Wavefront OBJ file of the C-alpha trace (Angstrom):
o trace
v -0.005 0.050 0.006
v 1.309 3.411 -0.922
v 1.744 6.292 1.480
v -1.169 8.092 -0.377
v -3.425 5.187 0.342
v -2.413 5.300 4.015
v -3.238 8.988 4.147
v -6.845 8.342 3.076
v -7.692 6.677 6.314
v -10.482 8.468 8.155
v -8.571 8.206 11.547
v -5.161 9.285 12.691
v -2.933 6.885 14.516
v -1.053 8.128 17.557
v 2.811 8.204 17.278
v 2.889 7.421 21.041
v 1.282 4.132 20.506
v 4.705 2.626 19.764
v 5.856 3.632 23.392
v 2.671 2.215 24.776
v 3.450 -1.127 23.201
v 6.907 -1.016 24.712
v 5.535 -0.167 28.149
v 2.990 -2.962 28.036
v 5.460 -5.462 26.874
v 7.798 -4.640 29.835
v 4.743 -4.810 32.207
v 4.150 -8.365 30.898
v 7.742 -9.313 31.517
v 7.683 -7.789 35.063
v 4.632 -10.004 35.766
v 6.331 -13.110 34.732
v 9.441 -12.190 36.793
v 7.252 -11.423 39.846
v 5.502 -14.766 39.546
v 8.945 -16.633 39.305
v 9.959 -14.788 42.456
v 6.728 -15.684 44.180
v 5.568 -12.116 44.723
v 2.837 -11.622 42.087
v -0.865 -10.729 42.888
v -3.652 -10.496 40.420
v -5.668 -7.381 41.009
v -9.053 -6.033 40.072
v -9.379 -2.799 38.314
v -10.887 -0.744 41.265
v -8.311 -1.919 43.778
v -5.956 0.449 45.684
v -2.968 -0.840 43.694
v -0.557 1.784 45.106
v -0.300 -0.361 48.326
v 0.875 -3.557 46.861
v 3.234 -1.689 44.533
v 4.675 0.250 47.488
v 5.335 -3.050 49.226
v 7.210 -4.514 46.276
v 4.412 -6.912 45.158
v 4.076 -7.343 41.405
v 0.534 -6.923 39.958
v -1.297 -8.373 36.925
v -4.876 -7.499 35.904
v -7.167 -10.327 34.665
v -9.651 -7.675 33.280
v -6.862 -6.322 31.132
v -6.107 -9.967 30.012
v -9.802 -10.189 29.158
v -9.428 -7.214 26.784
v -6.470 -9.059 25.120
v -8.511 -12.145 24.671
v -11.220 -10.082 23.125
v -8.991 -8.045 20.870
v -7.172 -11.269 19.515
v -10.762 -12.516 18.748
v -10.562 -15.794 20.659
v -13.199 -14.782 23.364
v -15.592 -17.585 22.440
v -12.755 -20.220 22.515
v -11.233 -19.103 25.888
v -14.540 -18.352 27.533
v -15.638 -21.690 26.298
v -12.965 -23.464 28.391
v -14.640 -22.141 31.465
v -17.983 -23.169 30.188
v -16.701 -26.750 29.610
v -16.203 -27.065 33.384
v -19.585 -25.853 34.234
v -19.601 -22.038 34.207
v -22.630 -20.364 32.684
v -22.334 -18.173 29.513
v -24.288 -15.630 31.435
v -21.209 -15.213 33.678
v -19.006 -12.063 33.033
v -16.796 -12.724 30.040
v -13.785 -11.238 31.927
v -14.241 -13.961 34.559
v -14.831 -16.709 31.970
v -11.789 -15.677 30.025
v -9.654 -15.662 33.174
v -10.945 -19.099 34.596
v -10.708 -20.591 31.043
v -7.089 -19.439 30.412
v -6.025 -20.802 33.813
v -7.669 -24.058 32.855
v -6.059 -24.211 29.310
v -3.091 -21.720 29.461
v -1.352 -23.232 26.461
v -4.480 -22.563 24.250
v -4.764 -18.959 25.504
v -3.175 -15.813 24.362
v 0.381 -15.319 25.898
v -0.080 -18.815 27.620
v -2.456 -16.898 30.060
v -1.361 -14.644 32.980
v 1.629 -15.667 35.061
v 0.592 -17.724 38.154
v -0.375 -15.636 41.092
v 0.570 -15.957 44.733
v -2.377 -13.802 45.913
v -5.638 -12.458 44.555
v -6.674 -8.962 45.403
v -10.255 -8.066 44.783
v -12.149 -4.768 45.326
v -15.993 -4.720 45.005
v -16.442 -1.009 44.392
v -16.904 -1.609 40.692
v -17.946 -5.182 40.426
v -19.689 -7.694 42.763
v -18.631 -10.656 40.722
v -15.001 -10.453 41.453
v -15.032 -12.285 44.834
v -16.553 -15.456 43.405
v -14.467 -15.148 40.311
v -11.344 -14.858 42.355
v -12.596 -17.745 44.768
v -12.728 -19.853 41.512
v -9.266 -18.929 40.492
v -7.997 -19.583 44.016
v -9.316 -23.123 43.735
v -7.382 -23.491 40.407
v -4.105 -21.889 41.706
v -4.138 -22.237 45.520
v -3.521 -18.436 45.853
v -5.397 -16.828 48.754
v -8.024 -14.160 48.219
v -8.238 -10.737 49.928
v -11.343 -8.615 49.598
v -11.212 -4.846 49.801
v -14.795 -4.199 50.798
v -16.303 -0.828 50.002
v -20.098 -0.888 50.862
v -22.247 1.173 48.446
v -22.680 4.878 49.096
v -25.978 6.720 48.921
v -25.273 10.424 49.260
v -22.427 11.468 51.318
v -19.957 8.918 52.758
v -20.665 8.511 56.582
v -17.760 8.716 59.106
v -18.341 5.115 60.240
v -18.238 4.087 56.607
v -14.887 5.753 56.077
v -13.517 4.070 59.350
v -14.672 0.673 58.009
v -13.056 1.158 54.643
v -9.899 2.355 56.249
v -9.662 -0.661 58.516
v -9.776 -2.646 55.183
v -6.595 -0.869 54.097
v -4.926 -1.709 57.305
v -5.970 -5.341 56.895
v -4.550 -5.229 53.293
v -1.191 -4.239 54.603
v -1.190 -7.140 57.178
v -2.281 -9.520 54.392
v 0.429 -8.453 52.136
v 3.037 -8.521 54.860
v 2.083 -12.051 55.919
v 1.849 -13.386 52.405
v 4.811 -11.852 50.886
v 7.120 -11.200 54.006
v 7.281 -7.524 53.195
v 6.509 -4.245 54.820
v 5.098 -0.788 53.984
v 7.140 2.289 54.888
v 5.742 5.897 54.864
v 8.576 7.002 52.460
v 7.729 4.336 49.854
v 4.037 4.887 50.136
v 4.596 8.608 49.497
v 6.796 7.981 46.583
v 4.290 5.664 44.988
v 1.358 7.904 45.627
v 3.345 10.830 44.134
v 4.109 8.806 40.972
v 0.411 7.685 40.736
v -0.857 11.202 41.036
v 1.529 12.514 38.551
v 0.382 9.896 35.937
v -3.290 10.568 36.772
v -2.928 14.238 36.216
v -1.150 13.753 32.988
v -3.862 11.367 31.803
v -6.765 13.642 32.817
v -5.143 16.503 31.050
v -5.194 14.473 27.745
v -8.840 13.633 28.453
v -9.726 17.318 29.025
v -7.943 18.304 25.824
v -10.853 16.548 23.943
v -13.190 19.292 24.919
v -11.810 21.143 21.934
v -13.141 20.774 18.333
v -11.947 18.837 16.501
v -11.331 16.253 19.317
v -7.604 15.129 19.377
v -8.506 11.660 20.718
v -11.274 9.167 19.841
v -12.720 6.388 21.907
v -10.373 3.611 20.713
v -7.373 5.872 21.422
v -8.393 6.338 24.959
v -9.353 2.701 25.604
v -5.836 1.624 24.547
v -3.910 4.484 26.355
v -5.804 3.919 29.629
v -4.025 0.562 30.189
v -0.935 1.770 32.056
v -2.875 4.136 34.390
v -5.038 1.190 35.403
v -2.418 -1.433 35.942
v 0.873 0.422 36.504
v -0.103 3.470 38.701
v 2.577 4.328 41.076
v 5.477 3.285 38.873
v 8.120 5.621 37.223
v 7.810 3.712 33.983
v 4.389 5.172 32.821
v 5.243 8.892 33.484
v 7.187 9.306 30.287
v 4.383 7.651 28.212
v 1.727 9.959 29.536
v 3.908 12.959 29.138
v 4.536 11.937 25.535
v 0.783 11.326 24.989
v -0.093 14.707 26.327
v 2.499 16.416 24.205
v 1.144 14.764 21.172
v -2.447 15.635 22.220
v -1.602 19.263 22.921
v 0.141 19.456 19.482
v -2.970 18.244 17.750
v -5.044 20.851 19.602
v -2.683 23.610 18.667
v -2.648 22.677 15.042
v -6.200 21.875 14.790
v -5.684 18.276 13.991
v -8.388 15.867 15.015
v -8.476 12.172 15.820
v -10.573 11.669 12.644
v -10.226 13.686 9.519
v -13.776 15.022 9.113
v -15.401 15.560 12.453
v -19.230 16.084 12.118
v -20.878 14.407 15.073
v -19.609 14.262 18.720
v -20.930 11.546 20.884
v -20.592 10.134 24.331
v -19.765 6.403 24.822
v -21.003 4.666 27.952
v -19.599 1.331 29.328
v -16.721 -0.900 28.349
v -15.898 -1.251 24.697
v -16.428 -4.365 22.442
v -12.854 -5.336 22.566
v -13.276 -7.882 19.674
v -14.617 -5.184 17.320
v -13.050 -1.945 18.771
v -11.415 -0.696 15.571
v -13.976 -1.929 13.315
v -16.701 -0.235 15.263
v -15.204 3.155 16.035
v -13.261 3.583 12.758
v -16.343 2.540 10.937
v -18.365 5.272 12.530
v -15.441 7.804 11.870
v -16.229 7.300 8.062
v -19.539 9.034 8.871
v -17.772 11.818 10.680
v -18.521 10.413 14.193
v -16.016 10.982 17.013
v -16.218 10.219 20.666
v -14.523 12.858 22.652
v -15.506 11.361 26.000
v -16.679 8.183 27.648
v -17.672 7.136 31.041
v -14.964 4.418 31.259
v -11.696 6.080 30.796
v -12.892 9.097 32.959
v -13.187 6.761 35.938
v -9.476 6.751 36.392
v -9.049 10.291 37.686
v -8.412 10.072 41.436
v -5.066 11.128 43.066
v -3.868 9.971 46.403
v -2.542 13.154 47.946
v -2.184 15.050 51.240
v -0.852 14.236 54.728
v -3.207 11.338 55.289
v -2.539 9.088 52.293
v -4.771 6.252 53.533
v -7.587 8.699 54.231
v -7.262 9.962 50.609
v -7.294 6.356 49.227
v -10.427 5.692 51.315
v -12.067 8.620 49.620
v -10.976 7.863 46.024
v -11.640 4.049 46.086
v -15.091 4.362 47.873
v -16.428 7.063 45.654
v -16.168 5.290 42.430
v -19.453 6.373 40.649
v -20.388 2.674 40.122
v -20.325 2.437 43.904
v -22.673 5.256 44.306
v -25.838 4.320 42.459
v -27.569 5.136 39.213
v -27.944 8.884 39.923
v -24.186 9.351 40.213
v -23.777 7.860 36.714
v -26.505 9.950 35.203
v -24.947 13.044 36.680
v -21.500 12.019 35.220
v -22.972 11.477 31.761
v -24.820 14.869 31.878
v -21.736 16.545 32.951
v -19.571 14.981 30.228
v -22.239 15.864 27.529
v -22.170 19.525 28.641
v -18.411 19.882 29.261
v -17.384 18.201 25.931
v -20.172 19.898 23.795
v -21.615 16.442 22.690
v -24.388 15.916 20.265
v -25.626 12.626 21.603
v -24.600 9.381 23.206
v -24.437 5.570 22.837
v -24.877 3.293 25.784
v -23.432 -0.225 25.320
v -25.501 -2.680 27.271
v -22.847 -5.186 28.010
v -24.266 -8.662 28.699
v -21.362 -9.600 30.980
v -21.176 -6.449 33.011
v -24.576 -6.119 34.888
v -23.431 -3.571 37.327
v -22.230 -1.122 34.674
v -25.328 -1.852 32.458
v -27.980 -1.923 35.110
v -30.558 0.897 34.582
v -29.414 1.997 31.185
v -32.828 2.179 29.628
v -34.179 4.353 32.415
v -30.946 6.507 32.547
v -30.997 6.957 28.835
v -34.432 8.774 29.067
v -33.291 10.952 31.966
v -30.018 12.044 30.364
v -31.926 12.947 27.104
v -34.500 14.873 29.085
v -31.840 16.777 31.087
v -29.401 17.512 28.266
v -31.698 17.686 25.265
v -29.519 15.278 23.194
v -30.621 11.977 21.793
v -29.158 8.552 22.783
v -29.342 4.955 21.765
v -28.870 1.680 23.619
v -26.955 -1.116 21.827
v -26.430 -4.677 23.120
v -23.537 -7.177 23.149
v -20.551 -8.263 25.084
v -16.972 -6.893 25.587
v -15.121 -10.278 25.073
v -17.540 -12.895 23.858
v -18.319 -11.967 20.217
v -20.999 -14.725 20.099
v -23.547 -12.305 21.514
v -22.515 -9.245 19.396
v -25.006 -8.807 16.583
v -23.395 -6.296 14.142
v -26.333 -5.956 11.912
v -28.767 -5.240 14.809
v -26.268 -2.697 16.344
v -25.728 -0.937 13.046
v -29.494 -0.532 12.555
v -29.909 1.187 16.044
v -26.787 3.357 15.488
v -27.976 4.433 11.985
v -31.367 5.409 13.507
v -29.470 7.762 15.991
v -27.248 9.239 13.271
v -30.280 10.047 11.112
v -31.337 12.619 13.870
v -28.223 14.671 13.111
v -28.598 14.626 9.337
l 1 2 3 4 5 6 7 8 9 10 11 12 13 14 15 16 17 18 19 20 21 22 23 24 25 26 27 28 29 30 31 32 33 34 35 36 37 38 39 40 41 42 43 44 45 46 47 48 49 50 51 52 53 54 55 56 57 58 59 60 61 62 63 64 65 66 67 68 69 70 71 72 73 74 75 76 77 78 79 80 81 82 83 84 85 86 87 88 89 90 91 92 93 94 95 96 97 98 99 100 101 102 103 104 105 106 107 108 109 110 111 112 113 114 115 116 117 118 119 120 121 122 123 124 125 126 127 128 129 130 131 132 133 134 135 136 137 138 139 140 141 142 143 144 145 146 147 148 149 150 151 152 153 154 155 156 157 158 159 160 161 162 163 164 165 166 167 168 169 170 171 172 173 174 175 176 177 178 179 180 181 182 183 184 185 186 187 188 189 190 191 192 193 194 195 196 197 198 199 200 201 202 203 204 205 206 207 208 209 210 211 212 213 214 215 216 217 218 219 220 221 222 223 224 225 226 227 228 229 230 231 232 233 234 235 236 237 238 239 240 241 242 243 244 245 246 247 248 249 250 251 252 253 254 255 256 257 258 259 260 261 262 263 264 265 266 267 268 269 270 271 272 273 274 275 276 277 278 279 280 281 282 283 284 285 286 287 288 289 290 291 292 293 294 295 296 297 298 299 300 301 302 303 304 305 306 307 308 309 310 311 312 313 314 315 316 317 318 319 320 321 322 323 324 325 326 327 328 329 330 331 332 333 334 335 336 337 338 339 340 341 342 343 344 345 346 347 348 349 350 351 352 353 354 355 356 357 358 359 360 361 362 363 364 365 366 367 368 369 370 371 372 373 374 375 376 377 378 379 380 381 382 383 384 385 386 387 388 389 390 391 392 393 394 395 396 397 398 399 400 401 402 403 404 405
């Protein structure tokens, strides 16, 4: 293909993607090394990862691995390994791909995740994680620790904060006993500082998408979020997020958009369909559709700061909007639509992720009423492409786009 043909693509690739690939490859190697040294923990996405990192414990994210399974288009096969041993297709496809890959590592991407010595779960985003990690514990022998954050209705009560804080103290004890390590104030402050620095660079890149044309599209952000989810608190990712921000700010300064002919600005709600992420978003880009904001990547914006680092962590990890009820999510969507000057929204009802998808039909109507912009709900799954009907989805999206013509 000639350079002229490449230039005809409706989307623009980020030069910083090459650095992202290098960082994620190093992250994978570090996970293997940590497992070989018997100091690897599997961690859920809403977990206060800064604490195990500060204690020298390596971390791997099964949810991130599920995204890899989906993007390599082997979700049905790997999820099927879990189904063969009795797990329902109704179970979260992240959980099924994780359990299935442990059952058949040699038939799974990258031979599965390296074997964990501990399993660290937080229920602030997902209630499935505890039973999922219990299942992996039976497979691997690794003990499970649950960081429990009861749901919040309104302001977080003092007794609630004290309960969650005791959970952090218990976490330190668990990691100390399991890995024969300790937590020092100096190391915790160092890790918290690096975490906050990465988060601030990341959120600046997100905020830059308020401009027209938007310098980033949905697929760009879904890929670029990986380090801030899994490697917060490490020096390694600072350079990447600075490089990303520099590239984003250059695009803004020069009026360069993520897609070549931006016409319609939409909000995306929920996890993306990893198996179809480029086909879906780049396909819409051909119609001039860009997604300057989404509810998923904006969730990673809390910084652990101040004199009381544990108190700050309690606040951040308790107040995830999925832990606060439907109204908090509706408020977030309305805020993003206003701040990013969006014309409408698409809500992806993910069969696997009941907690994220719960109430979407109701919230769709409320968001449209409050913002005055139209939206649509499409259905499918993030990893398991067997329940992703492209024709049906296209019909619903086309009906939304007709409103802007």
